[in-house]
KEGU-830616 format. One line per field, with one value per residue (C-alpha): residue in one letter; x, y, z. Coordinates in Angstrom, 1 decimal. Layout:
BEGIN
code <- [a	...]
X <- [X	...]
Y <- [Y	...]
Z <- [Z	...]
This chain:
BEGIN
code <- [m	n	s	f	f	i	v	l	y	i	l	g	l	l	g	i	s	s	s	i	v	i	l	g	l	k	i	h	k	k	r	k	i	y	n	s	i	t	l	i	l	i	a	v	s	f	v	l	l	s	s	g	t	i	l	g	l	i	n	l	k	n	n	s	f	n	s	v	n	k	t	k	i	n	t	s	e	l	s	i	a	s	y	k	d	l	s	f	i	y	r	f	s	n	p	n	l	s	n	n	k	n	a	y	i	s	i	d	n	n	s	s	l	q	f	t	g	i	v	h	l	k	f	l	g	h	n	n	s	t	v	s	t	l	n	l	t	v	k	n	l	m	p	n	t	s	t	k	s	n	i	q	i	d	k	s	v	s	n	i	e	y	s	f	n	g	k	f	e	t	v	s	s	n	s	e	s	s	y	k	i	k	t	l	a	y	g	g	n	y	l	r	i	e	v	i	a	n	s	s	d	r	d	t	l	n	n	i	c	r	e	l	k	e	t	y	t	y	k	y	c	k	g	f	l	v	y	f	i	d	n	k	s	n	s	f	n	d	a	y	a	d	f	f	g	d	n	e	k	n	l	y	t	l	t	l	f	e	n	n	k	r	y	k	v	d]
X <- [-22.6	-21.3	-23.5	-26.0	-27.6	-27.7	-29.7	-32.2	-32.2	-32.6	-36.1	-36.9	-36.6	-38.3	-41.4	-41.7	-41.2	-44.5	-46.9	-46.0	-47.4	-50.1	-51.5	-51.5	-53.7	-55.9	-56.9	-56.8	-59.3	-60.9	-60.7	-60.2	-57.9	-54.8	-55.8	-54.5	-52.3	-50.1	-50.2	-48.3	-45.6	-45.3	-44.9	-42.7	-41.1	-40.2	-39.2	-37.1	-35.3	-35.2	-33.8	-31.1	-30.1	-29.5	-27.3	-25.4	-24.8	-23.2	-21.1	-20.2	-19.4	-17.7	-15.3	-14.1	-13.6	-11.0	-9.7	-8.9	-7.9	-5.2	-4.2	-3.7	-2.1	0.9	2.1	2.9	4.6	6.7	7.7	8.1	12.1	13.0	17.3	17.3	17.7	21.1	24.1	26.6	30.5	33.3	37.4	40.5	43.9	46.6	48.1	50.1	53.3	51.0	48.9	45.9	44.1	41.6	37.5	37.0	33.0	30.5	27.3	25.0	21.7	19.5	16.4	14.6	15.0	16.8	18.1	18.6	20.5	22.4	24.0	25.0	28.4	29.5	33.1	34.4	37.0	38.1	35.7	32.8	33.2	33.0	35.7	34.4	30.8	30.5	27.4	28.3	25.7	24.1	22.6	20.9	22.4	20.9	18.8	22.3	25.2	26.9	29.0	32.8	33.9	37.4	37.6	41.0	40.3	42.3	44.2	42.2	38.7	37.9	34.1	31.6	27.7	25.6	22.0	20.5	18.3	16.5	13.8	13.5	12.4	11.3	13.7	12.6	13.9	13.1	13.7	15.3	18.1	21.0	24.0	25.5	27.7	30.5	32.7	34.1	37.3	37.3	41.2	42.5	39.2	39.1	37.2	37.2	34.3	33.8	30.7	28.6	26.4	23.9	25.8	28.5	27.5	28.5	25.2	23.9	27.7	27.6	24.3	25.5	28.4	26.1	24.3	27.6	28.6	25.6	25.9	29.7	29.5	32.4	30.1	31.5	34.3	36.9	37.9	36.4	37.9	35.5	35.9	33.5	33.7	31.6	30.0	32.8	36.2	37.9	39.2	39.1	42.2	39.5	37.7	36.7	37.2	36.9	35.5	37.4	36.0	37.7	35.0	37.9	38.4	35.3	36.5	34.6	36.1	34.5	37.7	36.3	39.5	38.9	39.0	41.0	38.9	37.4	34.6	33.8	30.8	28.9]
Y <- [15.6	12.5	10.0	12.5	13.2	9.9	8.8	11.3	9.8	6.4	7.3	9.6	6.6	4.2	6.7	6.4	2.5	2.3	4.4	2.6	-0.4	1.6	3.2	-1.2	-2.1	1.2	-0.8	-3.6	-3.7	0.3	1.3	5.3	5.5	4.8	8.0	10.1	8.1	7.7	11.9	12.2	9.1	11.6	14.6	13.5	11.7	14.5	16.9	13.7	13.6	17.8	17.7	15.0	16.4	19.9	18.8	16.7	19.8	22.1	18.9	18.9	22.2	22.3	19.7	21.0	24.5	22.6	20.9	24.0	25.8	22.6	23.4	26.8	26.8	24.2	26.4	28.5	27.0	25.6	28.9	30.6	31.9	33.8	35.8	32.1	30.6	32.6	32.0	33.7	31.8	33.6	33.5	35.8	35.5	36.5	40.1	41.4	43.9	46.7	45.5	45.1	41.5	39.2	37.9	36.0	36.1	33.3	34.2	31.2	31.0	27.7	29.1	28.1	31.3	34.2	36.5	40.5	43.0	43.4	43.1	44.7	43.9	45.9	44.7	44.4	45.0	42.3	45.1	44.6	48.5	48.9	49.1	49.7	49.8	47.9	46.7	44.1	44.1	40.9	40.8	37.9	34.9	32.1	28.8	26.8	28.9	31.2	34.5	35.4	38.7	39.3	42.7	44.3	44.9	46.4	43.7	44.3	43.3	39.9	39.5	40.4	40.9	41.1	41.0	40.6	43.1	42.2	40.4	36.8	36.2	32.9	31.6	32.4	31.9	35.5	37.3	41.0	39.8	41.2	39.8	38.5	39.4	36.4	37.6	41.2	42.1	45.0	46.3	50.1	51.4	49.5	46.9	44.6	42.7	39.7	39.8	36.7	38.0	37.0	38.2	39.3	42.2	45.9	47.1	44.7	45.3	49.2	48.8	46.2	49.2	52.4	50.2	49.5	52.8	54.8	51.6	51.8	55.6	58.0	57.5	53.7	53.5	55.6	53.1	49.7	46.6	44.7	41.6	39.6	36.6	33.1	30.9	28.5	31.2	30.2	33.4	37.2	35.3	34.7	37.6	38.6	42.5	44.4	48.1	51.1	53.0	56.1	58.0	61.0	61.5	59.8	58.3	54.9	53.3	49.6	48.1	44.6	42.4	40.5	44.3	45.9	49.0	51.1	52.8	55.7	55.2	58.0]
Z <- [11.1	8.4	9.6	10.6	7.1	5.7	8.9	7.3	3.7	5.3	7.5	4.5	2.1	5.0	5.5	1.0	1.2	4.3	2.1	-1.1	1.5	3.3	-0.3	-1.7	1.7	1.2	-2.5	-1.0	1.9	1.6	4.6	5.1	7.4	5.7	3.9	7.0	7.6	4.3	4.1	7.5	5.9	2.7	4.2	7.7	4.3	2.1	5.0	6.1	2.4	1.7	4.9	4.4	1.0	2.5	5.4	2.6	0.9	3.2	4.7	0.7	1.0	4.0	3.2	0.3	1.9	4.4	1.6	0.1	3.1	3.9	0.3	0.6	4.2	3.3	0.4	2.5	4.6	1.5	1.0	4.5	4.7	7.8	8.8	11.2	7.3	6.9	9.3	9.9	10.1	10.9	12.1	12.4	11.3	12.9	13.0	10.5	11.3	10.6	13.3	10.8	11.3	8.0	8.9	6.9	6.8	5.3	4.6	4.4	2.5	3.8	2.6	-0.5	-1.5	-2.5	-0.5	-1.3	2.0	4.2	6.8	9.8	11.2	14.6	15.9	19.3	20.8	23.8	26.4	24.5	23.2	20.0	17.2	14.0	12.1	8.8	6.1	3.3	0.8	-0.3	-3.6	-5.7	-2.9	-4.4	-2.1	-1.2	-1.9	0.1	-0.7	1.2	2.6	3.7	5.9	7.1	11.4	13.8	15.8	18.8	17.6	19.5	18.2	15.9	16.2	12.7	12.3	9.1	7.1	3.4	1.6	0.5	-3.1	-5.5	-7.9	-10.7	-14.6	-15.6	-12.5	-12.9	-11.2	-13.1	-11.0	-7.7	-6.1	-4.5	-3.2	-1.3	0.1	2.2	3.7	3.6	2.9	0.2	-2.2	-5.0	-5.4	-7.7	-9.4	-11.5	-13.8	-16.0	-19.7	-20.2	-23.6	-22.4	-22.1	-18.6	-17.9	-18.4	-15.8	-13.2	-12.8	-12.0	-9.5	-7.5	-8.2	-6.9	-3.9	-2.4	-2.4	-0.6	2.5	2.5	1.0	-1.8	-4.1	-5.3	-7.8	-9.8	-11.1	-12.8	-13.6	-14.3	-12.7	-13.1	-12.1	-9.1	-8.4	-9.8	-12.0	-14.7	-14.7	-17.8	-17.2	-14.8	-12.9	-11.5	-9.3	-7.8	-5.3	-4.3	-7.6	-9.2	-11.6	-13.1	-16.1	-17.8	-19.1	-21.8	-21.6	-25.1	-27.1	-24.1	-24.2	-21.7	-21.3	-18.9	-16.8	-15.6]
């Protein structure tokens, strides 16, 4: 198709040129026979030129359309992420005197998108029977970062089955996400969570506390303690605030260490 319309152009131009030559001969030799030949050549030439023009425009449009489609496909492929981009790594500690042990879990986000969701855990015994289950909440896990959990489990657990359920989102400077969970420890039906907030003002922290309160209800745990830390903090010892929740007594308190004031969270 690319060369065919060019051939039509060339034939049309040759026809026009031939018509001009014949017109010259007609004037020079004054023969009527050249009238018919000239008219036929001119008609054929215009048909060829018109066909070449139409095919050329169609070819140009198709090339442009294909170029746009290829660009869209390439762009979308860059943004595709799946659960295969999340890695789940765990190890067990040795059993303690209370016949429990810890499962140290690391979840890595190897995609180019931000992940928020739940990790469904099933702790299995030596005979592959289910000893216990737990759902871990993953909040705003940024690309090429990880979140870590320390779960106290029965010493009979020998394996962990897991599955992911959530969504990937484009990372944006205008993201509505106000925090992410750095680490989570679970034991004795209680939680300890380290949270990195986008802002340390009271209103932001209070909103985060309300969301955590709705997430970690009595069905999940008896209580929890949340430490608010910044990106550079290595542990909860560097926290600037904490949030204590007692699901059995329905008591929830936010404490700001800067002024050592406590605020009730409704």
